[in-house]
C-alpha positions in Angstrom: 84.2 118.5 101.2 80.8 117.1 102.1 81.6 113.4 102.6 79.8 112.4 99.5 82.6 110.8 97.4 81.0 109.4 94.3 83.2 108.4 91.4 82.7 110.2 88.2 83.4 109.2 84.6 86.6 111.2 84.8 87.9 108.7 87.4 87.5 105.7 85.1 90.8 104.2 84.0 91.4 103.0 80.4 95.0 101.7 80.6 95.9 98.0 80.1 96.0 96.0 83.3 95.0 92.6 84.7 91.3 93.3 85.4 88.4 93.9 83.0 87.1 97.5 82.7 84.2 98.2 85.0 81.2 100.4 84.1 80.8 103.5 86.3 77.8 102.2 88.2 79.6 99.0 89.1 82.7 100.9 90.2 80.5 103.0 92.5 78.9 100.0 94.0 82.2 98.4 94.6 83.9 101.2 96.4 80.9 102.1 98.6 80.4 98.5 99.8 82.7 98.1 102.9 82.4 94.3 102.8 83.4 94.0 99.2 86.4 96.3 99.8 87.5 94.3 102.8 87.3 91.1 100.7 88.7 92.5 97.5 91.5 90.5 96.0 94.0 93.2 94.9 96.0 92.6 91.8 99.7 93.3 91.8 100.7 96.8 90.8 102.5 97.2 87.5 105.9 98.8 87.8 107.7 101.0 85.3 110.5 103.6 85.7 110.5 107.3 85.0 114.0 108.4 83.9 115.4 111.8 83.2 118.7 113.6 83.0 119.0 116.4 85.6 120.0 119.8 84.3 123.7 120.5 84.1 125.2 123.9 84.2 128.5 124.5 82.3 130.6 124.5 85.5 129.6 121.1 87.0 130.0 117.5 86.0 127.1 115.9 84.3 124.8 114.5 87.0 123.7 110.8 87.0 120.4 110.1 85.4 117.5 110.0 87.8 115.3 107.0 88.0 111.9 106.9 89.8 109.9 103.7 90.2 106.2 104.2 89.4 103.6 101.5 90.3 100.0 101.7 89.3 97.1 99.5 90.3 94.4 97.6 88.4 91.3 99.6 87.6 89.1 98.2 90.4 91.8 98.6 92.9 92.6 102.2 91.8 88.9 103.1 92.3 89.1 101.8 95.9 92.3 103.7 96.6 90.7 106.8 95.1 87.6 106.5 97.2 89.4 105.9 100.5 91.7 108.8 99.6 88.7 111.1 99.5 87.4 109.8 102.9 90.8 110.3 104.6 91.4 113.6 102.8 88.4 115.2 104.5 89.6 114.0 107.8 93.0 115.3 107.1 91.8 118.7 106.1 89.8 119.0 109.4 92.9 117.9 111.3 95.1 120.6 109.6 92.6 123.2 110.7 92.6 122.0 114.3 96.4 122.1 114.3 96.5 125.5 112.7 98.7 124.4 109.8 96.3 124.5 106.8 98.8 126.6 104.9 101.9 124.5 105.5 101.5 121.2 103.5 100.7 122.4 99.9 101.1 119.4 97.6 98.2 117.3 96.4 95.6 119.4 98.0 92.7 121.6 96.8 93.6 124.9 98.3 91.2 127.7 97.4 92.4 131.2 96.4 89.3 132.6 98.0 86.7 134.8 96.5 85.6 132.2 94.0 88.9 132.6 92.1 89.6 128.8 91.9 92.4 126.7 93.4 96.0 127.4 93.9 98.8 125.8 91.9 102.6 125.8 92.1 102.8 129.3 90.6 100.7 130.7 93.4 102.8 128.9 96.1 106.0 130.2 94.6 104.6 133.7 94.6 103.7 133.5 98.2 107.2 132.4 99.0 108.8 135.2 97.0 106.4 137.7 98.5 107.5 136.6 102.0 111.1 137.2 101.0 110.1 140.7 99.9 108.1 141.3 103.1 111.0 140.4 105.4 113.8 141.9 103.3 116.9 140.9 105.2 116.3 137.2 105.4 117.4 133.7 104.4 115.5 131.2 102.3 116.3 127.5 103.1 115.3 124.6 100.8 115.6 121.0 102.1 114.8 117.7 100.5 114.0 114.4 102.2 116.0 111.5 100.8 114.0 108.6 99.3 110.8 109.9 100.9 108.1 107.5 99.7 110.4 104.5 100.2 111.2 105.5 103.8 107.7 105.9 105.3 107.2 103.7 108.4 104.2 101.4 108.1 103.4 101.5 111.8 103.4 105.3 111.9 101.1 105.3 108.8 98.7 103.0 110.6 98.7 105.1 113.7 98.0 108.4 111.9 95.4 106.7 109.7 93.6 105.5 112.9 94.0 108.9 114.5 92.3 110.6 111.5 89.4 108.2 111.7 89.2 108.6 115.5 89.6 104.8 116.1 92.0 102.6 118.0 91.8 99.8 115.3 91.3 100.3 111.6 88.0 98.9 110.4 88.3 95.9 108.1 87.8 97.9 104.9 90.3 100.5 105.8 92.7 97.8 106.9 92.5 96.1 103.6 93.4 99.4 101.8 96.2 100.0 104.3 97.6 96.5 103.9 97.6 96.7 100.1 99.3 100.1 100.0 102.1 99.1 102.4 102.6 95.3 101.9 101.9 95.7 98.2 102.6 93.2 95.5 104.0 94.3 92.1 105.3 93.0 88.8 107.5 94.6 86.2 105.4 95.9 83.4 107.9 94.9 80.6 108.2 91.4 82.0 104.4 91.0 82.0 104.3 92.2 78.3 107.0 89.7 77.5 105.2 86.8 79.1 102.0 87.7 77.3 103.6 88.2 73.9 103.1 91.9 73.5 106.8 92.5 73.8 109.5 90.5 72.0 112.0 90.5 69.2 111.0 92.6 66.2 112.8 93.5 63.0 112.8 96.8 61.2 115.1 97.8 58.4 117.1 94.7 58.8 117.8 95.5 62.5 116.5 93.2 65.3 115.7 94.6 68.7 113.2 94.2 71.5 110.0 96.1 70.8 106.2 95.8 70.8 104.9 93.0 68.6 101.6 94.9 68.2 100.6 98.5 68.1 100.4 100.0 71.6 96.8 100.9 70.9 96.0 97.2 70.2 97.1 96.0 73.6 93.9 94.9 75.2 92.5 96.8 78.2 92.4 93.4 80.1 95.9 92.1 79.5 94.9 88.4 79.9 92.2 86.2 81.4 92.3 85.2 85.1 93.4 81.7 84.1 96.4 83.1 82.1 97.2 85.5 84.9 97.5 82.6 87.3 99.5 80.4 84.9 101.9 82.9 83.4 102.2 85.6 86.0 101.6 83.8 89.3 103.5 80.7 88.2 100.9 78.0 88.4 102.2 76.8 85.0 105.7 75.3 85.8 107.0 76.7 82.5 106.4 80.2 83.7 108.0 81.0 87.1 106.2 83.4 89.4 107.3 87.0 88.6 105.2 88.7 91.4 107.3 90.5 94.0 106.2 91.8 97.4 107.3 94.7 99.6 108.3 92.7 102.7 109.9 95.7 104.4 108.1 97.6 107.1 108.8 100.8 105.1 107.7 102.3 101.9 104.6 103.0 99.8 104.4 102.9 96.0 104.4 106.2 94.0 101.7 106.2 91.4 98.8 104.8 93.4 95.9 107.3 94.1 96.2 107.3 97.9 100.0 107.5 98.1 100.1 111.3 97.8 97.7 111.8 100.7 99.8 109.4 102.9 102.9 111.4 102.0 101.1 114.5 103.2 99.6 113.3 106.5 102.7 111.3 107.5 104.6 114.5 108.4 101.6 116.2 110.1 103.4 116.7 113.4 106.7 117.5 111.8 104.8 120.3 110.0 103.5 121.6 113.4 107.0 121.7 114.8 108.5 123.4 111.8 105.7 125.9 111.5 106.0 126.8 115.2 109.8 127.3 114.7 109.3 129.6 111.7 106.4 131.7 113.1 108.3 132.2 116.4 111.1 133.8 114.5 108.9 135.9 112.3 109.1 133.7 109.2 107.2 131.2 107.0 107.2 127.4 106.6 105.8 125.4 103.7 106.3 121.8 102.5 105.6 120.4 99.0 105.6 116.6 99.7 109.3 116.0 100.4 110.5 119.5 99.6 110.8 121.7 102.7 110.9 125.5 102.6 111.7 127.9 105.5 112.0 131.7 105.1 113.4 133.4 108.2 114.8 136.8 109.2 118.6 136.7 109.5 121.5 135.2 107.7 123.8 132.2 107.6 123.5 131.5 111.4 119.7 131.4 111.1 120.0 129.1 108.1 122.1 126.7 110.0 119.7 126.7 113.0 116.8 126.0 110.7 118.7 123.1 109.0 119.7 121.6 112.3 116.1 121.9 113.7 114.7 120.2 110.6 117.2 117.4 110.8 116.4 116.8 114.4 112.6 116.9 113.9 112.6 114.7 110.8 114.4 111.9 112.7 111.4 111.8 115.1 109.1 110.8 112.2 110.9 107.6 111.2 114.2 105.9 111.5 114.8 106.0 107.8 113.9 109.7 107.2 116.9 112.0 106.6 117.5 115.3 105.0 119.5 115.0 101.8 122.5 117.2 102.5 123.6 117.4 98.8 120.3 119.2 98.0 120.3 121.5 100.9 120.3 125.1 99.7 120.3 128.4 101.6 120.2 131.8 99.9 120.4 135.1 101.7 118.6 138.3 100.7 119.7 141.8 101.7 117.9 145.1 101.1 120.2 148.0 100.3 118.8 151.4 99.4 115.5 149.8 98.7 116.8 147.1 96.3 116.8 143.5 97.3 119.9 141.5 96.3 120.8 137.8 97.0 123.9 135.9 97.9 124.5 132.2 97.9 125.1 130.8 101.4 124.8 127.0 101.4 124.7 124.6 98.4 125.3 125.1 94.7 121.7 125.6 93.7 121.6 129.3 94.8 124.2 130.8 92.5 121.6 132.5 90.3 119.0 133.1 93.0 116.6 131.1 95.0 114.8 128.3 93.3 111.4 127.0 94.4 108.7 125.0 92.6 110.1 125.5 89.2 110.9 129.2 89.5 114.0 131.3 90.4 114.0 134.6 92.2 116.9 137.0 92.4 115.3 139.6 94.6 114.0 141.7 91.6 112.8 139.3 88.9 111.2 135.9 88.7 112.3 133.4 86.0 111.4 129.8 85.0 114.2 127.5 86.2 116.9 126.7 83.7 116.2 123.0 84.4 112.6 123.5 83.5 113.4 125.1 80.1 116.0 122.3 79.5 113.4 119.7 80.1 111.0 121.4 77.6 113.7 121.3 74.9 114.6 117.8 75.7 111.0 116.8 75.2 110.9 118.7 71.9 114.0 116.8 70.8 112.5 113.4 71.6 109.2 114.2 69.9 111.1 115.7 66.9 113.0 112.4 66.3 109.8 110.4 66.6 107.7 112.6 64.4 110.4 113.3 61.9 111.0 109.6 61.5 107.3 108.9 61.1 107.1 111.6 58.5 109.9 110.2 56.4 108.4 106.7 56.7 105.1 107.9 55.3 106.7 109.9 52.5 109.7 107.9 51.4 109.8 109.6 47.9 110.4 113.1 49.4 113.8 114.6 49.0 115.3 116.7 51.8 113.9 120.0 50.7 110.4 118.6 50.1 110.3 117.0 53.5 111.5 120.0 55.4 109.3 122.4 53.6 106.1 120.4 53.8 106.3 119.3 57.5 103.5 120.8 59.6 105.6 122.7 62.2 102.6 124.6 63.6 100.7 121.4 64.4 103.8 119.9 66.0 104.3 123.0 68.1 100.8 123.0 69.4 101.4 120.1 71.8 104.0 122.3 73.6 103.2 125.9 72.8 99.7 126.5 71.7 98.2 129.8 72.9 94.9 129.4 74.6 92.5 132.2 75.4 91.7 130.4 78.7 95.3 130.5 79.9 94.1 131.8 83.2 91.8 128.8 83.7 92.2 126.9 86.9 92.0 123.6 85.0 95.7 123.2 84.7 95.2 120.0 82.7 94.2 122.1 79.7 97.5 124.1 79.8 100.2 124.0 77.3 103.7 125.1 78.2 103.0 128.5 76.7 99.8 129.0 78.6 101.8 128.0 81.7 104.3 130.8 81.0 101.5 133.3 80.4 99.8 132.3 83.6 103.1 132.6 85.5 103.9 136.0 84.0 100.4 137.3 84.9 100.6 135.9 88.5 104.0 137.4 89.2 103.1 140.7 87.6 106.0 143.1 87.0 108.4 140.6 88.6 107.5 138.0 86.0 107.9 140.1 82.8 111.1 138.2 81.9 109.4 134.8 81.8 107.9 135.0 78.3 111.3 136.1 76.9 112.8 132.9 78.1 111.0 131.0 75.3 111.5 133.6 72.5 113.7 131.1 70.6 111.3 128.2 70.8 110.2 128.2 67.2 113.8 128.4 65.9 115.0 125.6 68.1 111.9 123.5 67.4 112.3 123.8 63.6 116.0 123.1 63.8 115.5 119.9 65.7 112.7 118.8 63.3 115.0 119.4 60.3 117.8 117.4 61.9 115.4 114.6 62.6 114.1 114.6 59.0 117.7 114.7 57.6 118.6 111.8 60.0 115.6 109.8 58.8 116.4 110.4 55.2 120.1 109.3 55.7 118.9 106.2 57.5 116.5 105.3 54.6 119.3 105.9 52.1 121.6 103.7 54.1 119.1 100.9 54.2 118.4 101.2 50.4 122.2 101.2 49.7 122.5 98.1 51.8 119.8 96.3 49.9 121.4 97.2 46.6 124.8 96.0 47.8 123.3 92.7 49.0 121.5 92.2 45.7 124.7 93.0 43.7 126.6 90.4 45.8 124.0 87.8 45.3 124.0 88.4 41.5 127.8 88.2 41.4 127.7 85.0 43.4 125.2 83.4 41.1 127.2 84.4 38.0 
C-alpha cells in the first residue's frame, strides 16, 4: 500500500439508509478532512439477522438454526469507516512484517501469490494447509473456534492496539471518533424502521393477510426519510413514536457488517498470533488463523493435539476476559503415512469422521472434496430460489397448465446464477465467480488431489429441475385452491341471496 487511500466509484453505497447519497467527490472530501470526521454525527446502524440451518449428517440430531446479527452503517459513515480501515490496514501489514507473522492471519487481507499471479483466496489457504499435512506426514491437524468472537472483543484492548499501530499514546480526535462509533455504537432494527416509515405492514395476497412490504423493494427510497422524520419517528421526538435506537453500553463487542470491523478482528489477536506461531514453528509445524477459526498442524498424535489445544486456551484468555475456545467445535484429526499412503483417523470432535475440514474443503490424505455442508447450502439456495421463481412464473402465466409451465420454464437462465461456466474461472476477481467457476478453480488449484470436486455437482441439473417442477406444481395447486375458494364463496352468496 502507498498510503493514498482514495475512494472509488466501487466504494459508493446504494442501499436504503437514513442519509442522502453522496457524490464521489463529496465522499472523498469528507473522509480526507480530519476535522469533519471528528465532528461527524454518525447515524445508528441498521440491524438485520442472517439465519441458516447448519448441515446435519444422518447420524446426528438436527442442529439449532444459526443466527448472526449484521449491522451496517449509513453511506457517509461507511465511507469514513472504509477510509480509516485503509489507514490502519497499512500500519497493520507493516506490524505483521516486523513481528514475522505475515502468513498467519489470513482473513480479510490482500495476500499476494507472488509473481504477478494475483491474490490468494480460501482455496489457496486450504491448499497450503493440506500441503503442510503432506509435508509432515505423521501429524495432527487441530481446528479451534473462538466463541462469539466479535461480541467478545475488549474495547480497551482495541484502543491500545489501535494507538500502537499509529505509534501514539492517545488517539487523534478523528481516529477517536471512528473508534467510539465502532465500539459504543448505536443501532436500530431494520424491520422496525421499515414499520415506522410505512414500508412494512399488513398486506393481503390471495385472501391471506400477513406482514410484508407495502411497496416494491426497489421503490424504497435510498434516503429512508428526512432528518425531521428521523428525529420524530426514530429518535422519539414525536411522543407518538417512542425512541427505538439502542446502544452498545458494554465494554465489549463490535458490530459485524461495518467496513472496519474485519480489520479490528484481525489486529486484535496480533500477539496471540505471535505466541501460537512460535509454538507451532518450534515443534516443526504451521499456524494460521482465519478470523475466529484457528488452525494448527503439528508433528505427532493425540498428545500433541491436546498440548496445542491447552496452549491455545491459555493464550486466548490473555487477550480478553470474554474470549474462550468453543469446545463443541474443537476438532483434531490425525494423519499417518503407511507404505507411502497417507490415511486419517478422527481424534477429537465429531467433525473429523470423513477427514479434516478447513475453509470449505475436506481432506482425507489422498483427495480433496468440497465440504458436504457447502454442497448442502448450495442446494438449499436452489430450493429457496426455485420456490420464488416458480411462484413468479405461475403468477405471470396463470393460464398455463402443469405441462406447459414445466416445459416452457427457462431452466438454463435459472441455473446461470449458480452454475454458469465462465472462461475466466481462473480470474482473481472472485466477485465474478459462480459456484461452478469456484469448483473449477478449486479443482485446478488442488490438481490431482482435487479431481473429485467437479463430480460432487454432477447431479445439479437434475436436482435443480426437480425443485423447479415441484415449485411450479405447488404454485399451480395454490392458484387452484384460491380459485376454488372464490367459486365456493360466490356459490354461498348466491344461495344466501336466493
